[in-house]
SEVEX-938642 format. One record per residue (C-alpha): residue in one letter; residue number from 1; x, y, z. Coordinates in steps of 0.25 Angstrom, whole numbers, always signed. Each point is the difference from the previous one (the first is absolute). Layout:
<sites>
   code   pos    east   north      up
      A   NUM       X       Y       Z
...
</sites>
This chain:
<sites>
   code   pos    east   north      up
      M     1    -346     +67    -192
      N     2     -10      -6      +9
      F     3      -1     -15      -3
      N     4     -13      -2      +7
      D     5      -7     +11      -9
      E     6      +7      -4     -13
      Y     7      -2     -15      +2
      N     8     -12      -3     +10
      D     9      -2     -15      +1
      E    10      -3     -11     +10
      Y    11     +14      -1      +4
      I    12      +1     +13      +6
      E    13      -8      -4     +12
      K    14      +7     -13      +1
      R    15     +13      +6      +0
      N    16      -3     +10     +10
      S    17      -5     -10      +9
      L    18     +12      -9      -2
      Y    19     +10     +11      +3
      E    20      -7      +4     +13
      Y    21      -1     -15      +4
      F    22     +15      -2      -2
      D    23      +4     +13      +8
      E    24      -9      -3     +12
      Y    25      +3     -15      +0
      F    26     +15      +1      +0
      D    27      +0     +12      +9
      E    28      -5      -9     +11
      L    29     +10     -11      -2
      E    30     +14      +0      +7
      F    31     +12      -4      -7
      P    32     +14      -3      +4
      D    33     +10     +12      -2
      D    34      +8      -7     -10
      V    35     -11      -5     -10
      K    36      +1      +4     -14
      I    37      -6      -6     -13
      K    38      +7      +4     -12
      I    39      -8      +0     -14
      A    40      +8      -2     -13
      H    41      -7      +7     -11
      I    42      +6      -6     -13
      D    43      -5      +8     -12
      T    44      +5     +11     -10
      G    45      +5      +9     +10
      I    46      -6     +12      +8
      T    47      +0     +15      -2
      E    48      +1     +10     +11
      H    49     -15      +3      -1
      P    50      -5      +9     +12
      Y    51     -10     -10      +4
      L    52     +11     -10      +3
      E    53      +8     +10      +8
      G    54      +5      -6     +13
      G    55      -5     -14      -4
      F    56     +14      -5      -5
      I    57     +15      +2      +2
      K    58      +7      +2     -13
      E    59     +12      -8      +6
      N    60      -9     -12      +1
      T    61      -3      +0     -15
      M    62      +7      -9     -10
      D    63      +1      +1     -15
      F    64      +4     -14      -6
      T    65      +1      +6     -14
      K    66     +13      +6      +4
      P    67     +14      -6      +3
      Q    68      +1      -8     +13
      N    69      +9     +11      +6
      N    70     -10     +11      -3
      Q    71     -14      -6      +4
      K    72      -2      +4     +14
      G    73      -8     +13      +2
      K    74      -3      +1     -15
      G    75     -14      -5      +0
      V    76      -6     +14      -1
      I    77      -2      +5     -15
      T    78      -2     +13      -6
      V    79     -13      +6      -3
      E    80      +5      +1     -14
      K    81      +3     -15      -1
      A    82     -14      -3      +6
      L    83      -7      +8     -11
      S    84      +8      -5     -11
      K    85      -2     -15      +2
      K    86     -13      -7      -2
      F    87      +0      -6     +14
      G    88      +9     +10      +6
      D    89     -10      +5     +10
      H    90      -4     -14      +4
      G    91      +9      -2     +12
      T    92      -4     +14      +5
      A    93     -15      -4      -1
      T    94      +1     -13      +7
      A    95      +8      +5     +11
      G    96     -10     +11      +2
      L    97     -10     -11      +4
      I    98      +9      -4     +11
      I    99      +7     +12      +5
      N   100      -8     +13      -5
      N   101      +1     +10     +11
      E   102     -12      +9      -5
      E   103      -9      +3     +11
      D   104     -12      -1      -9
      E   105      -7     -13      +4
      N   106      -3      -4     -14
      I   107     +14      -1      -6
      K   108      +9      -2     +12
      G   109      +8     -13      +1
      I   110      -4     -12      +7
      I   111     +11      -1     +10
      P   112      -3     +10     +12
      R   113     +11     +11      -2
      W   114      +3      +0     +15
      M   115      +5     -14      -1
      I   116     +10      +5     -11
      D   117      +4     +12      +9
      N   118      +2      -9     +12
      K   119      +9     -10      -9
      M   120     -10     -11      +2
      I   121      -1      -2     -15
      E   122     +11      +3      -9
      F   123      -2      +1     -15
      H   124     +11      -4     -10
      S   125      -2      +3     -15
      Y   126      +8      -9     -10
      R   127      +0      +4     -15
      V   128      +2     -12     -10
      G   129      -4      +7     -13
      N   130      -8     +10      -7
      S   131     -12      -9      -3
      V   132     -10      -9      +7
      V   133      +2     -10     -11
      L   134     +13      -7      +4
      S   135     +10      -4     -10
      I   136     +10     -12      +2
      N   137     +10     +10      +6
      A   138     -10      +7      +9
      V   139      -4     -14      +5
      N   140     +15      -2      +4
      R   141      +0     +14      +7
      L   142     -13      -4      +7
      S   143      +7     -12      +6
      K   144     +11      +8      +5
      A   145      -9     +10      +6
      I   146      -8     -11      +7
      N   147     +13      -6      +6
      H   148      +5     +14      +4
      A   149     -13      +3      +7
      V   150      +0     -13      +8
      K   151     +15      +3      +4
      E   152      -5     +14      +5
      G   153     -10      -6      +9
      C   154     -13      +4      -8
      K   155     -12      -9      +4
      I   156      -9      +5     -11
      I   157      +3      +1     -15
      S   158     -10      +7      -9
      I   159      +2      -4     -15
      S   160     -10      +7     -10
      L   161      +8      -5     -12
      G   162      +0     -13      -9
      A   163      +6      -8     -11
      E   164      -9      -6     -10
      G   165      +0     -15      -1
      F   166     +14      -4      +4
      E   167      +6      -5     +13
      D   168     +14      +3      +5
      R   169      +8      -9      +9
      K   170      +7     +11      +7
      L   171     -13      +7      +3
      R   172      -5     -13      +6
      L   173     +12      -1      +8
      A   174      -1     +14      +5
      M   175     -15      -2      +4
      E   176      +3     -13      +7
      Y   177     +11      +7      +8
      A   178      -9     +11      +4
      V   179     -11      -9      +4
      N   180      +9      -9      +8
      N   181      +4     +13      +8
      G   182     -14      +4      +3
      V   183      -2     +10     -11
      I   184     -14      +2      -5
      I   185      +0      +4     -15
      C   186     -12      +6      -6
      C   187      -1      -1     -16
      A   188      -9      +6     -10
      A   189      -9     -10      -8
      G   190      +0      +9     -12
      Q   191     -11      +3     -10
      L   192      -3      +2     -14
      V   193      +8     -12      -4
      P   194      -6     -14      +0
      F   195     +11      -7      +8
      Q   196      +7      -1     +13
      I   197     +12      +9      +2
      Y   198     +13      -2      +9
      P   199      +3      +2     +11
      A   200     -15      -1      +4
      A   201      -1     -14      -6
      F   202      +9      -5     +11
      S   203     -13      +1      +9
      H   204      -2     -15      -5
      E   205     +12      -4      +9
      N   206      -4      +9     +11
      L   207     +12      +9      -2
      C   208      -8     +13      -1
      I   209     -14      +6      +1
      C   210      -6      +3     -13
      C   211      -9     +12      +0
      A   212     -12      +2     -10
      A   213      -8     +13      -1
      S   214     -14      +1      +5
      T   215     -10     +12      -1
      A   216      -8      +8     +10
      Q   217     -12      -9      -3
      N   218      +8     -13      +5
      E   219      +1      -5     -14
      P   220     +13      -4      -9
      W   221      +5     +12      -8
      K   222      -5      -1     -14
      S   223     +14      +0      -6
      T   224      +5     -12      +8
      W   225      +0     -12     -10
      W   226      -3      -9     +12
      N   227      -6     -11      -9
      S   228     +14      -2      -6
      F   229      +7      -2     +14
      Q   230      +4     -14      +5
      N   231      -7      -5     +12
      G   232      +6      +5     +13
      Y   233      +8     +12      -7
      V   234      -7     +11      +7
      T   235      +1      +0     +15
      I   236      -9     +12      +4
      A   237      -6     +12      -7
      A   238      +1     +14      +5
      P   239      -5     +14      -4
      G   240      +6      +4     -13
      T   241     -10      +9      -7
      S   242      -2     +15      +3
      M   243     +13      +0      +7
      P   244      +7     +14      +3
      K   245     +12      +1      -9
      I   246     +11     +10      +4
      Y   247      +7      +5     -12
      W   248      +6     +12      -7
      E   249      -9      +8     -10
      D   250     +13      +7      -5
      I   251     +14      +3      +7
      D   252      -6     +10      +9
      N   253     -14      -5      +3
      P   254      -1     -13      +9
      S   255     -14      -5      +1
      V   256     -10     -11      +2
      K   257     -10      -7      -9
      K   258      -8     -13      -1
      S   259      +7     -13      -4
      E   260      -2     -15      +0
      G   261      +7     -13      -1
      S   262      +5     -12      +8
      S   263     +13      +9      +3
      Y   264      -9      +7     +10
      S   265      -6     -13      +5
      T   266     +15      -4      +3
      A   267      +4     +12      +7
      Y   268     -13      +0      +8
      T   269      +2     -15      +4
      A   270     +15      +3      +3
      S   271      -4     +11     +10
      V   272     -10      -8      +7
      A   273     +11     -11      +1
      A   274      +9      +9      +6
      L   275     -10      +4     +11
      W   276      -3     -14      +2
      Y   277     +15      -3      +2
      L   278      +1     +11      +9
      K   279     -12      -4      +9
      N   280      +5     -15      +1
      Y   281     +15      +3      +0
      K   282      +3      -6     +13
      S   283      -7     -13      -4
      L   284      +5      -1     -14
      S   285     +15      +2      +4
      K   286      -1     -13      +7
      R   287      -5      -8     -12
      A   288      +8      -6     -11
      G   289      +1      +9     -12
      N   290      -7      -9     -10
      E   291     -12      +0      +9
      I   292      -3     +14      +0
      V   293      -5      +2     -15
      R   294      -9     -12      +2
      I   295      -6      +6     +13
      F   296      -3     +13      -7
      K   297      -6      -7     -12
      T   298      -9      -8      +9
      R   299      -4     +12      +8
      I   300      -4      +9     -12
      Q   301      -8     -11      -7
      Y   302      -7      -4     +13
      T   303      -4     +15      +3
      R   304      -3      +4     -15
      I   305     -12      +8      -4
      P   306      -8      -9     -10
      W   307      -2      +3     -14
      E   308     -13      +7      -3
      D   309     -11     -11      -3
      N   310     +11      -8      -5
      R   311      -5      +3     -14
      G   312      +7     -11      -8
      Y   313     +13      +3      +5
      S   314     +10     -12      +2
      R   315      +6      +1     +14
      N   316     +11      -9      -5
      K   317      +4     +10     -10
      I   318      -3     +14      +6
      G   319      +2      -4     +14
      P   320      -9      -2     +12
      G   321      -4     +14      +2
      I   322      +5     +14      +4
      L   323     +10      +4     +10
      N   324      -6      +4     +13
      P   325     +10      +9      +8
      K   326      -9      +1     +13
      G   327      -2     -15      +0
      V   328     +15      -3      -2
      L   329      +4      +8     +11
      K   330     -12      -2     +10
      K   331      +4     -13      +6
      R   332     +13      -7      +1
      P   333      +1     -13      -9
      P   334      -1     -13      +8
      E   335     +14      -4      -4
      L   336      +5     +13      +7
      R   337      -7      -2     +13
</sites>
């Protein structure tokens, strides 16, 4: 299916321009031979969808729903399981926004494929459950996944999952451990519920980047109940509507369709964070770990795209604006010069 023909919208031109910019911009930069940014994608597991082929190594996947001695290399789920669960294809969909290898400009992943082929960026998929709504047990598995990702040297963690309304001490400790080791964690703000979710709510303590969904018209997505958010909850918004979702129509038919939600905003922001980390790798490696999230947060908010006409939006609740990837990458932050 041609995503452009089926779902023509204002994002098409924006996406094409952005991918072209990333390719050209990074092609002109020089990197040390040993530079590698690892992204941990913590979700419901991924499938061997053809659009993800070559984007990940199966041995680098983990399944924290299994016994500890049988987790490594088990993060890839069957198509049957993806089709049988309500959120079974969620991990595949959000991974697609990061590493989709399809040549069609309208649906390919944000990370330039040559960076993955050259092992400059490495994708690690971690499965912690079957649903994006985290149970108490799933929150415990999420904490373990974060700790594991840090020990594996991941510098970006993307979490498009959430627990409704309760905080967890082990999760907080895992987030603190990650931030103190220079890891940027991007978390979904959520939607359709009138309250904050965890781990995104740790944004109040600068332990993560909380990502809300924006539209092609540079407005908050209508399903975001931002009026109910506490001040300072949302760090930044990012595209989250009319996003290309890779999925399975049935066991033999991989496909793509339009989807929406802060899950995509999170994967989008995590991708940009990885590129930013890659560009500034030499300078960031000299900084204390707990400074890096603060520097990135300051950068994305300073270079933001403003909300359209600020039509009654509370910037304290919905964030100062929308992620501007070109602005984030264009100049080195003052702290890193």
